[in-house]
C-alpha positions in Angstrom: -12.2 194.9 67.2 -9.9 192.6 67.9 -11.8 190.3 70.1 -14.3 190.2 67.6 -12.2 188.3 64.7 -13.5 184.9 64.5 -11.6 182.2 65.8 -10.5 179.5 62.6 -10.7 176.0 64.0 -7.5 174.3 63.6 -5.5 171.0 64.5 -2.1 170.1 65.2 -0.2 166.8 66.1 2.6 165.7 67.8 4.1 162.9 65.7 6.6 160.6 68.5 8.7 158.0 68.1 11.3 156.5 70.7 15.1 157.3 70.2 17.9 156.0 71.5 17.9 158.0 74.8 14.0 158.6 75.0 11.1 159.4 73.1 11.4 162.0 70.5 8.6 164.8 68.9 8.9 166.0 65.2 8.5 169.7 64.9 8.9 171.8 61.8 10.2 175.2 61.2 7.3 177.6 59.4 8.7 179.5 56.3 10.2 183.0 57.4 7.3 184.4 55.0 4.4 183.1 56.9 2.1 185.6 57.9 1.6 183.3 61.1 4.4 182.4 63.5 7.0 182.5 60.5 10.2 181.0 61.4 9.0 179.3 64.5 9.5 175.8 65.2 6.3 174.4 65.8 4.4 170.7 65.2 3.1 170.0 62.2 -0.7 171.5 61.9 -3.1 174.1 60.2 -7.0 174.9 60.0 -9.6 172.6 58.8 -10.6 172.4 55.4 -14.1 171.3 53.9 -13.0 168.2 53.2 -11.8 167.2 56.4 -15.2 166.7 57.6 -16.5 164.8 54.2 -13.3 162.4 54.3 -15.2 158.6 53.6 -11.7 156.8 53.5 -11.0 156.7 57.3 -10.9 154.0 60.1 -11.4 154.9 63.4 -13.8 156.5 66.1 -17.2 158.3 64.5 -17.9 161.7 64.7 -20.1 161.5 67.7 -17.3 160.0 69.6 -14.6 162.4 68.7 -17.2 165.3 69.2 -17.9 164.0 72.7 -14.2 164.2 73.5 -13.6 167.5 72.5 -16.6 168.9 73.9 -18.4 169.6 70.5 -21.8 169.0 69.5 -20.4 167.8 66.3 -17.7 167.8 64.0 -15.2 166.1 66.2 -13.9 164.2 63.6 -12.9 166.6 60.7 -10.2 168.2 63.5 -8.4 164.6 63.7 -8.7 164.1 59.8 -7.1 167.7 59.4 -4.3 166.9 62.0 -3.4 163.9 60.3 -3.9 165.3 56.7 -1.3 168.6 57.8 1.2 165.8 59.1 1.2 164.4 55.6 1.3 167.8 54.0 3.8 169.4 56.0 6.1 166.7 57.1 5.1 163.6 54.4 4.1 160.9 57.3 0.9 159.3 56.1 -0.8 157.4 59.1 -2.9 154.9 57.1 -3.9 151.2 57.4 -5.6 148.6 54.7 -9.0 147.6 54.6 -8.6 145.0 57.1 -7.1 147.7 59.6 -3.4 146.7 59.8 -0.7 149.2 59.6 0.7 149.4 56.2 4.7 149.1 55.5 5.6 151.3 52.0 8.0 149.3 50.1 10.5 151.9 48.0 8.1 152.3 45.4 4.6 153.0 47.3 6.9 155.6 49.1 7.9 157.1 45.9 4.1 157.4 44.5 3.1 158.6 48.0 5.9 161.5 48.1 4.3 162.2 44.1 1.1 162.3 45.3 2.0 164.8 48.2 3.5 167.1 45.9 0.5 167.4 43.8 -2.1 167.6 46.9 0.5 170.7 48.1 0.4 172.1 44.5 -3.8 172.1 44.6 -3.6 169.5 42.1 -5.5 166.8 44.2 -7.2 165.9 47.3 -6.6 163.8 50.7 -9.1 161.4 49.4 -8.2 160.9 46.2 -4.3 160.2 47.6 -6.0 157.8 49.7 -8.0 156.0 47.3 -4.7 155.8 44.8 -3.2 154.0 47.9 -6.0 151.8 48.4 -5.6 152.8 52.1 -7.5 154.4 54.9 -6.8 157.4 57.2 -6.0 155.4 60.5 -7.9 157.7 63.6 -7.5 154.9 65.8 -4.2 155.4 67.7 -4.7 159.7 68.0 -5.0 161.1 71.3 -6.4 164.3 72.2 -3.7 166.2 74.5 -4.5 170.1 74.6 -6.8 172.7 73.4 -5.2 176.3 73.0 -6.9 179.5 71.6 -4.6 182.5 70.1 -5.1 185.7 72.2 -6.5 188.6 71.3 -3.8 191.1 69.4 -2.7 188.7 66.7 -4.4 189.3 63.1 -5.0 185.8 63.0 -6.4 183.8 65.6 -6.9 180.4 66.0 -8.8 177.7 68.1 -6.8 174.9 68.3 -6.9 171.3 69.6 -3.5 169.4 70.0 -3.3 165.8 69.2 -0.2 162.9 69.4 0.2 159.7 67.5 2.8 157.2 67.3 4.8 157.8 64.0 4.0 155.6 61.3 7.1 153.0 61.1 9.2 152.9 58.2 8.2 156.5 57.0 10.6 159.2 56.7 9.5 162.9 57.6 10.6 165.5 55.2 9.6 169.1 55.5 7.4 170.6 52.4 9.7 173.3 51.4 7.4 175.7 51.2 5.2 175.7 54.0 7.9 174.1 56.5 11.5 174.5 55.6 13.0 172.6 58.2 12.2 169.0 60.2 13.6 167.6 62.8 13.2 165.3 65.4 13.9 166.2 69.1 13.6 165.0 72.9 11.3 167.6 74.3 14.0 168.4 76.9 16.3 169.2 74.0 13.9 171.1 72.1 13.2 173.4 75.2 16.8 173.7 75.6 17.7 175.0 72.1 14.5 177.6 72.6 15.5 178.7 75.9 19.4 179.5 74.4 17.5 181.1 71.3 18.6 178.9 68.8 14.9 177.9 67.9 12.0 180.2 68.1 8.7 178.8 69.6 5.7 180.1 70.6 4.1 179.6 74.1 1.7 176.9 73.8 4.3 174.9 72.1 7.0 175.5 74.7 4.4 174.6 77.2 3.3 171.4 75.4 6.7 170.4 75.4 7.0 170.8 79.0 3.7 168.6 79.5 5.0 165.6 78.3 9.0 166.2 79.0 9.1 164.0 82.1 7.6 160.9 80.0 10.2 158.0 79.0 8.6 156.5 75.8 6.4 157.8 72.8 3.7 155.0 74.1 3.4 157.1 77.3 3.2 160.0 75.6 -0.3 158.7 73.8 -1.1 156.9 77.4 -0.4 160.5 79.1 -2.8 162.3 76.7 -5.5 159.5 76.9 -5.8 159.5 80.7 -7.0 163.2 81.0 -10.2 163.1 82.8 -11.1 166.4 80.7 -8.7 168.9 78.4 -9.4 172.0 79.6 -9.4 175.3 76.9 -6.5 177.6 77.6 -7.0 181.1 76.6 -3.6 183.2 77.0 -3.9 187.1 77.7 -1.2 189.3 76.4 -0.3 191.9 79.0 2.2 194.9 78.7 3.9 195.5 81.9 6.8 198.2 81.9 6.7 198.0 78.2 7.6 194.2 77.9 4.7 192.1 76.6 3.8 189.2 79.1 1.7 186.1 78.2 -0.6 184.9 80.8 -2.9 181.8 81.4 -5.6 181.3 84.1 -4.1 181.2 87.7 -1.2 183.4 87.1 -1.4 187.0 88.9 -3.2 189.5 86.5 -4.9 187.2 84.2 -8.4 188.3 85.6 -7.6 191.9 85.6 
């Protein structure tokens, strides 16, 4: 049965930066051939991998603190690691610090080595742990804030239990899609992204739209992180698909007909 399909734990992240006319968020377009939301513009993210829980070159909160934040008994740190790993794999941004906890500024040579390491990682020829070891850096979880929690509704063949995070984009690094899982990358103000979606220029899924709406009125990148941190509790949102007069509608808790 559809409702019995297992939910895959996943993580996604809004990398944000300040622009001339307000903050911008990084979005990537999934490959049209992808078997999950192919062609849609999303935030970098994906399913958790075994290595996410085992990564040891990490600076930031311990698993117990992050698990409590996410409402889990254990394993919370793996979600944050996965979010930053996917940000590197899909968009080329690596949020790291040195042994002293200071943000690492990449020169041209270091950036070139990191790009090559990313290609090997995406080809399955290495691990994130090896990339960090080679670069002498630590994945930096300290600036990551927990923003939202979405569960794929019953119906699609693949279902995910996804935690949404936000982090300031690392300075001095250039975001670029991987041309495999992602085929485009763009920095957009949330309102511009929503307008493009409304005009039919960018395909987006419901959680992406609602997440953009939730932060669209904020002014600066740091305000987005502060907004996420100020939440008393992140509620799990479980949409339901309802067909009315032949039209599929997405409902969330509080909408008329959700509990029917």
